[in-house]
MMTF fields as JSON, N, C-alpha, C and O atoms, coordinates in Angstrom:
{
  "mmtfVersion": "1.0.0",
  "mmtfProducer": "UNKNOWN",
  "numBonds": 307,
  "numAtoms": 308,
  "numGroups": 77,
  "numChains": 1,
  "numModels": 1,
  "chainsPerModel": [1],
  "groupsPerChain": [77],
  "chainIdList": ["A"],
  "bondAtomList": [4, 2, 8, 6, 12, 10, 16, 14, 20, 18, 24, 22, 28, 26, 32, 30, 36, 34, 40, 38, 44, 42, 48, 46, 52, 50, 56, 54, 60, 58, 64, 62, 68, 66, 72, 70, 76, 74, 80, 78, 84, 82, 88, 86, 92, 90, 96, 94, 100, 98, 104, 102, 108, 106, 112, 110, 116, 114, 120, 118, 124, 122, 128, 126, 132, 130, 136, 134, 140, 138, 144, 142, 148, 146, 152, 150, 156, 154, 160, 158, 164, 162, 168, 166, 172, 170, 176, 174, 180, 178, 184, 182, 188, 186, 192, 190, 196, 194, 200, 198, 204, 202, 208, 206, 212, 210, 216, 214, 220, 218, 224, 222, 228, 226, 232, 230, 236, 234, 240, 238, 244, 242, 248, 246, 252, 250, 256, 254, 260, 258, 264, 262, 268, 266, 272, 270, 276, 274, 280, 278, 284, 282, 288, 286, 292, 290, 296, 294, 300, 298, 304, 302],
  "bondOrderList": [1, 1, 1, 1, 1, 1, 1, 1, 1, 1, 1, 1, 1, 1, 1, 1, 1, 1, 1, 1, 1, 1, 1, 1, 1, 1, 1, 1, 1, 1, 1, 1, 1, 1, 1, 1, 1, 1, 1, 1, 1, 1, 1, 1, 1, 1, 1, 1, 1, 1, 1, 1, 1, 1, 1, 1, 1, 1, 1, 1, 1, 1, 1, 1, 1, 1, 1, 1, 1, 1, 1, 1, 1, 1, 1, 1],
  "groupList": [{"groupName": "MET", "atomNameList": ["N", "CA", "C", "O"], "elementList": ["N", "C", "C", "O"], "formalChargeList": [0, 0, 0, 0], "bondAtomList": [1, 0, 2, 1, 3, 2], "bondOrderList": [1, 1, 2], "singleLetterCode": "M", "chemCompType": "L-PEPTIDE LINKING"}, {"groupName": "LEU", "atomNameList": ["N", "CA", "C", "O"], "elementList": ["N", "C", "C", "O"], "formalChargeList": [0, 0, 0, 0], "bondAtomList": [1, 0, 2, 1, 3, 2], "bondOrderList": [1, 1, 2], "singleLetterCode": "L", "chemCompType": "L-PEPTIDE LINKING"}, {"groupName": "ASP", "atomNameList": ["N", "CA", "C", "O"], "elementList": ["N", "C", "C", "O"], "formalChargeList": [0, 0, 0, 0], "bondAtomList": [1, 0, 2, 1, 3, 2], "bondOrderList": [1, 1, 2], "singleLetterCode": "D", "chemCompType": "L-PEPTIDE LINKING"}, {"groupName": "PRO", "atomNameList": ["N", "CA", "C", "O"], "elementList": ["N", "C", "C", "O"], "formalChargeList": [0, 0, 0, 0], "bondAtomList": [1, 0, 2, 1, 3, 2], "bondOrderList": [1, 1, 2], "singleLetterCode": "P", "chemCompType": "L-PEPTIDE LINKING"}, {"groupName": "ARG", "atomNameList": ["N", "CA", "C", "O"], "elementList": ["N", "C", "C", "O"], "formalChargeList": [0, 0, 0, 0], "bondAtomList": [1, 0, 2, 1, 3, 2], "bondOrderList": [1, 1, 2], "singleLetterCode": "R", "chemCompType": "L-PEPTIDE LINKING"}, {"groupName": "GLU", "atomNameList": ["N", "CA", "C", "O"], "elementList": ["N", "C", "C", "O"], "formalChargeList": [0, 0, 0, 0], "bondAtomList": [1, 0, 2, 1, 3, 2], "bondOrderList": [1, 1, 2], "singleLetterCode": "E", "chemCompType": "L-PEPTIDE LINKING"}, {"groupName": "VAL", "atomNameList": ["N", "CA", "C", "O"], "elementList": ["N", "C", "C", "O"], "formalChargeList": [0, 0, 0, 0], "bondAtomList": [1, 0, 2, 1, 3, 2], "bondOrderList": [1, 1, 2], "singleLetterCode": "V", "chemCompType": "L-PEPTIDE LINKING"}, {"groupName": "ILE", "atomNameList": ["N", "CA", "C", "O"], "elementList": ["N", "C", "C", "O"], "formalChargeList": [0, 0, 0, 0], "bondAtomList": [1, 0, 2, 1, 3, 2], "bondOrderList": [1, 1, 2], "singleLetterCode": "I", "chemCompType": "L-PEPTIDE LINKING"}, {"groupName": "TYR", "atomNameList": ["N", "CA", "C", "O"], "elementList": ["N", "C", "C", "O"], "formalChargeList": [0, 0, 0, 0], "bondAtomList": [1, 0, 2, 1, 3, 2], "bondOrderList": [1, 1, 2], "singleLetterCode": "Y", "chemCompType": "L-PEPTIDE LINKING"}, {"groupName": "ALA", "atomNameList": ["N", "CA", "C", "O"], "elementList": ["N", "C", "C", "O"], "formalChargeList": [0, 0, 0, 0], "bondAtomList": [1, 0, 2, 1, 3, 2], "bondOrderList": [1, 1, 2], "singleLetterCode": "A", "chemCompType": "L-PEPTIDE LINKING"}, {"groupName": "GLY", "atomNameList": ["N", "CA", "C", "O"], "elementList": ["N", "C", "C", "O"], "formalChargeList": [0, 0, 0, 0], "bondAtomList": [1, 0, 2, 1, 3, 2], "bondOrderList": [1, 1, 2], "singleLetterCode": "G", "chemCompType": "PEPTIDE LINKING"}, {"groupName": "THR", "atomNameList": ["N", "CA", "C", "O"], "elementList": ["N", "C", "C", "O"], "formalChargeList": [0, 0, 0, 0], "bondAtomList": [1, 0, 2, 1, 3, 2], "bondOrderList": [1, 1, 2], "singleLetterCode": "T", "chemCompType": "L-PEPTIDE LINKING"}, {"groupName": "SER", "atomNameList": ["N", "CA", "C", "O"], "elementList": ["N", "C", "C", "O"], "formalChargeList": [0, 0, 0, 0], "bondAtomList": [1, 0, 2, 1, 3, 2], "bondOrderList": [1, 1, 2], "singleLetterCode": "S", "chemCompType": "L-PEPTIDE LINKING"}, {"groupName": "GLN", "atomNameList": ["N", "CA", "C", "O"], "elementList": ["N", "C", "C", "O"], "formalChargeList": [0, 0, 0, 0], "bondAtomList": [1, 0, 2, 1, 3, 2], "bondOrderList": [1, 1, 2], "singleLetterCode": "Q", "chemCompType": "L-PEPTIDE LINKING"}, {"groupName": "HIS", "atomNameList": ["N", "CA", "C", "O"], "elementList": ["N", "C", "C", "O"], "formalChargeList": [0, 0, 0, 0], "bondAtomList": [1, 0, 2, 1, 3, 2], "bondOrderList": [1, 1, 2], "singleLetterCode": "H", "chemCompType": "L-PEPTIDE LINKING"}, {"groupName": "ASN", "atomNameList": ["N", "CA", "C", "O"], "elementList": ["N", "C", "C", "O"], "formalChargeList": [0, 0, 0, 0], "bondAtomList": [1, 0, 2, 1, 3, 2], "bondOrderList": [1, 1, 2], "singleLetterCode": "N", "chemCompType": "L-PEPTIDE LINKING"}],
  "groupTypeList": [0, 1, 2, 3, 2, 2, 1, 4, 5, 6, 2, 5, 5, 7, 6, 6, 8, 1, 9, 5, 10, 4, 6, 11, 3, 9, 8, 9, 4, 9, 4, 1, 9, 9, 2, 2, 6, 10, 2, 8, 12, 4, 10, 8, 6, 13, 13, 4, 1, 9, 4, 1, 5, 5, 14, 12, 14, 6, 13, 15, 1, 8, 5, 11, 10, 1, 8, 5, 1, 6, 2, 2, 3, 4, 5, 5, 11],
  "groupIdList": [1, 2, 3, 4, 5, 6, 7, 8, 9, 10, 11, 12, 13, 14, 15, 16, 17, 18, 19, 20, 21, 22, 23, 24, 25, 26, 27, 28, 29, 30, 31, 32, 33, 34, 35, 36, 37, 38, 39, 40, 41, 42, 43, 44, 45, 46, 47, 48, 49, 50, 51, 52, 53, 54, 55, 56, 57, 58, 59, 60, 61, 62, 63, 64, 65, 66, 67, 68, 69, 70, 71, 72, 73, 74, 75, 76, 77],
  "secStructList": [7, 7, 7, 4, 4, 4, 7, 7, 2, 2, 2, 2, 2, 2, 2, 2, 2, 2, 2, 2, 1, 7, 5, 7, 2, 2, 2, 2, 2, 2, 2, 2, 2, 2, 6, 6, 1, 7, 7, 7, 7, 2, 2, 2, 2, 2, 2, 2, 2, 2, 2, 2, 2, 2, 6, 6, 1, 3, 3, 3, 4, 4, 4, 1, 1, 7, 3, 3, 3, 1, 1, 7, 6, 6, 1, 7, 7],
  "xCoordList": [-3.845, -3.579, -4.528, -5.729, -4.193, -5.33, -5.462, -4.507, -6.957, -7.347, -6.983, -6.844, -6.834, -6.669, -7.805, -7.623, -9.237, -10.454, -10.144, -10.976, -9.207, -9.187, -8.336, -8.456, -7.618, -6.644, -7.505, -8.466, -6.936, -7.64, -6.442, -5.468, -6.891, -5.856, -4.745, -3.766, -4.463, -3.291, -2.412, -1.185, -3.028, -2.426, -1.658, -0.433, -2.595, -2.106, -1.035, -0.142, -1.041, 0.218, 1.445, 2.486, 1.309, 2.529, 3.051, 4.244, 2.283, 2.665, 3.493, 4.69, 2.86, 3.93, 5.259, 6.237, 5.386, 6.73, 7.5, 8.723, 6.923, 7.595, 7.94, 8.795, 7.405, 7.899, 8.931, 9.688, 9.153, 10.463, 11.634, 12.785, 11.168, 12.417, 11.936, 10.724, 12.663, 12.339, 11.926, 12.402, 10.936, 10.508, 10.376, 10.379, 10.252, 9.986, 8.589, 8.175, 7.858, 6.902, 6.943, 6.155, 7.998, 8.153, 8.484, 7.939, 9.357, 9.422, 8.051, 7.838, 7.231, 5.995, 5.069, 4.226, 5.083, 3.95, 4.545, 3.727, 5.774, 6.303, 5.98, 5.653, 6.133, 5.758, 4.398, 4.143, 3.338, 1.958, 1.671, 0.974, 2.447, 1.921, 2.421, 1.969, 3.472, 4.34, 3.505, 3.233, 2.975, 2.187, 0.665, -0.181, 0.352, -1.003, -2.218, -3.262, -1.702, -2.602, -3.318, -4.506, -2.698, -3.312, -2.105, -0.927, -2.592, -1.626, -2.188, -3.27, -1.414, -1.594, -0.539, 0.631, -0.804, 0.073, 0.867, 0.528, 2.186, 3.224, 2.447, 2.523, 1.59, 1.184, 0.267, 0.335, -0.933, -1.456, -0.769, -1.137, 0.337, 1.019, 1.795, 2.322, 1.91, 2.562, 1.684, 2.116, 0.41, -0.906, -0.887, -0.744, -0.974, -1.202, 0.027, -0.147, 1.139, 2.375, 2.249, 2.563, 1.879, 1.715, 0.621, 0.684, -0.459, -1.855, -1.092, -1.165, -0.312, 0.439, 1.24, 1.086, 2.118, 2.82, 1.899, 2.078, 1.072, -0.039, -0.348, -0.393, -0.64, -0.976, -0.017, -0.27, 1.403, 2.229, 2.913, 3.682, 2.575, 2.534, 3.997, 4.678, 4.423, 5.788, 6.371, 5.722, 7.579, 8.428, 9.292, 10.164, 9.076, 9.855, 11.245, 11.302, 12.256, 13.602, 14.17, 14.412, 14.343, 14.976, 14.055, 14.579, 13.187, 12.21, 12.792, 12.845, 13.137, 13.793, 12.799, 13.264, 11.696, 10.917, 11.125, 10.543, 12.021, 12.444, 11.597, 11.772, 10.781, 9.884, 10.271, 10.66, 10.116, 10.241, 9.023, 8.4, 8.734, 7.646, 8.409, 9.577, 7.267, 7.447, 6.534, 6.999, 5.203, 4.527, 3.197, 2.548, 3.143, 2.285, 0.774, 0.277, 0.261, -1.246, -2.076, -3.287, -1.614, -2.305, -2.64, -3.485, -2.001, -1.871, -2.574, -2.418, -3.607, -4.433, -3.7, -2.637, -4.049, -3.315, -4.101, -3.732],
  "yCoordList": [-148.414, -147.278, -146.201, -146.452, -145.261, -144.075, -143.684, -143.688, -143.287, -142.737, -141.349, -140.958, -140.599, -138.848, -138.329, -137.326, -139.051, -138.467, -138.748, -138.139, -139.49, -139.675, -138.506, -138.337, -137.765, -136.749, -135.306, -134.812, -134.8, -133.359, -132.663, -133.165, -131.335, -130.328, -130.381, -130.366, -130.457, -130.247, -131.66, -131.568, -132.878, -133.995, -133.678, -133.771, -133.228, -132.986, -131.832, -131.888, -130.912, -130.044, -130.821, -130.781, -131.51, -132.268, -133.245, -133.538, -133.806, -134.633, -133.724, -133.981, -132.479, -131.67, -131.34, -131.106, -131.298, -131.032, -132.25, -132.178, -133.384, -134.716, -135.019, -135.878, -134.445, -134.669, -133.948, -134.35, -132.961, -131.957, -132.468, -132.185, -133.407, -133.827, -134.346, -134.301, -134.794, -135.212, -133.99, -132.856, -134.453, -133.377, -134.019, -135.231, -132.998, -133.275, -132.613, -131.658, -133.156, -132.283, -130.757, -129.946, -130.514, -128.946, -128.188, -127.116, -128.78, -128.181, -128.1, -127.108, -129.091, -129.055, -128.319, -127.802, -128.154, -126.973, -125.845, -125.03, -125.429, -124.043, -123.541, -122.389, -124.648, -124.657, -124.38, -123.386, -125.054, -124.935, -123.36, -122.595, -123.061, -121.629, -120.259, -119.114, -120.843, -119.873, -119.762, -118.654, -120.851, -120.98, -120.614, -120.831, -120.118, -119.741, -120.843, -120.637, -121.994, -123.357, -123.43, -123.752, -123.152, -123.137, -123.156, -123.44, -122.842, -122.446, -123.692, -123.653, -125.042, -126.078, -126.506, -126.235, -127.091, -127.616, -128.604, -129.275, -128.787, -129.829, -131.077, -131.823, -131.345, -132.709, -132.954, -134.018, -131.611, -132.398, -132.846, -133.757, -131.996, -132.363, -133.636, -134.202, -134.143, -134.975, -136.277, -137.145, -136.255, -137.289, -137.196, -138.3, -136.347, -136.506, -137.345, -138.413, -137.024, -137.799, -139.14, -140.033, -139.555, -140.85, -141.625, -142.844, -140.819, -141.508, -142.017, -143.209, -141.081, -141.4, -142.511, -143.519, -142.529, -143.755, -145.001, -145.954, -144.991, -146.142, -146.716, -147.944, -145.878, -146.358, -146.48, -146.558, -146.531, -146.948, -145.975, -146.341, -144.619, -143.587, -142.889, -142.248, -142.94, -142.288, -143.19, -143.999, -143.074, -143.542, -142.848, -142.053, -143.119, -142.433, -142.907, -144.066, -142.441, -142.943, -143.104, -142.181, -144.576, -145.003, -144.4, -144.211, -144.261, -143.817, -142.446, -142.277, -141.672, -140.288, -138.909, -137.77, -139.131, -138.183, -137.411, -136.342, -137.958, -137.382, -138.334, -139.545, -137.935, -138.645, -138.298, -137.2, -139.379, -139.328, -140.107, -140.981, -139.695, -140.115, -141.477, -141.661, -142.4, -143.734, -143.906, -144.23, -143.652, -144.069, -142.549, -142.351, -141.921, -140.692, -141.095, -141.646, -140.703, -141.225, -140.156, -140.368, -139.11, -138.064, -138.845, -138.386, -140.02, -140.708, -141.825, -142.668, -141.749, -143.062, -144.188, -144.002, -145.445, -146.791, -147.604, -148.742],
  "zCoordList": [73.596, 72.853, 72.805, 72.908, 72.688, 72.783, 71.294, 70.517, 70.9, 69.407, 69.809, 70.968, 68.638, 68.47, 69.262, 69.952, 69.226, 69.85, 71.227, 71.899, 72.105, 73.372, 73.866, 75.079, 73.336, 73.504, 74.095, 73.505, 75.341, 75.687, 74.804, 74.243, 74.902, 74.329, 74.954, 74.207, 76.414, 76.906, 76.506, 76.456, 76.241, 75.737, 74.574, 74.485, 73.528, 72.179, 72.211, 71.365, 73.005, 73.313, 73.74, 73.084, 74.819, 75.127, 74.27, 74.351, 73.43, 72.469, 71.595, 71.47, 70.857, 70.151, 70.864, 70.154, 72.32, 72.588, 72.713, 72.598, 72.939, 72.838, 71.448, 71.23, 70.552, 69.072, 68.797, 67.914, 69.347, 69.481, 69.994, 69.662, 71.009, 72.019, 73.303, 73.514, 74.118, 75.579, 76.458, 76.399, 77.291, 78.314, 79.665, 79.881, 80.599, 81.879, 82.243, 81.586, 83.329, 83.665, 83.845, 83.358, 84.626, 84.839, 83.429, 83.162, 82.598, 81.301, 80.395, 79.696, 80.445, 79.792, 80.276, 79.542, 81.625, 82.296, 81.927, 81.501, 81.919, 81.577, 80.087, 79.805, 79.141, 77.893, 77.785, 77.107, 78.322, 78.231, 78.547, 77.88, 79.828, 79.775, 79.124, 79.096, 78.65, 77.504, 76.549, 76.088, 76.104, 74.721, 75.023, 74.155, 76.124, 76.492, 76.043, 75.424, 76.562, 76.357, 77.737, 77.712, 79.017, 80.147, 81.36, 81.141, 82.493, 83.865, 84.39, 84.976, 84.201, 84.718, 85.7, 85.43, 86.717, 87.853, 87.347, 86.372, 88.095, 87.717, 87.642, 86.665, 88.815, 89.257, 88.07, 87.455, 87.598, 86.586, 85.26, 84.519, 85.11, 83.673, 83.938, 82.98, 85.185, 85.528, 85.049, 84.29, 85.613, 85.54, 84.049, 83.524, 83.344, 81.489, 81.223, 80.636, 81.552, 80.956, 81.576, 80.789, 82.764, 83.121, 82.429, 82.272, 81.989, 81.153, 79.891, 79.593, 79.093, 77.831, 78.156, 77.467, 79.129, 79.519, 79.612, 78.854, 80.394, 80.391, 79.388, 79.327, 78.339, 76.911, 76.117, 74.915, 76.603, 75.53, 74.605, 73.716, 74.871, 73.541, 74.284, 73.483, 75.427, 76.16, 77.041, 77.703, 77.065, 77.853, 78.92, 78.571, 80.153, 81.362, 81.422, 81.833, 81.174, 80.719, 82.205, 82.983, 82.451, 83.645, 85.088, 86.186, 84.899, 85.945, 86.538, 87.756, 85.812, 86.249, 85.783, 85.822, 85.442, 85.005, 83.879, 83.693, 83.028, 81.719, 80.705, 80.845, 79.794, 78.892, 77.551, 77.153, 76.892, 75.385, 74.716, 75.319, 73.367, 72.593, 72.164, 71.823, 72.312, 71.564, 70.25, 69.158, 70.492, 69.302, 69.512, 70.539, 68.557, 68.621, 68.363, 67.381, 69.407, 69.573, 68.696, 68.643, 68.048, 67.112, 65.82, 65.053, 65.55, 64.283, 64.508, 65.391, 63.37, 63.427, 63.149, 62.557, 63.467, 63.327, 62.393, 62.102]
}
């Protein structure tokens, strides 16, 4: 599990989007750009989601690229 201190700004924003509902890398990338967080590549956003999945914070539903939040890493445990 990741601690809040382990998160990059982009990770925190992605988790905000996930807290609102499910996301795809393309959707998260578009939101990051629209919210002036940064102009990240789709591949980079995918890597960030994969890292969150690796640490059991998100789940890739049926390996489709649609992610949902399982455990919010912004919260201290």
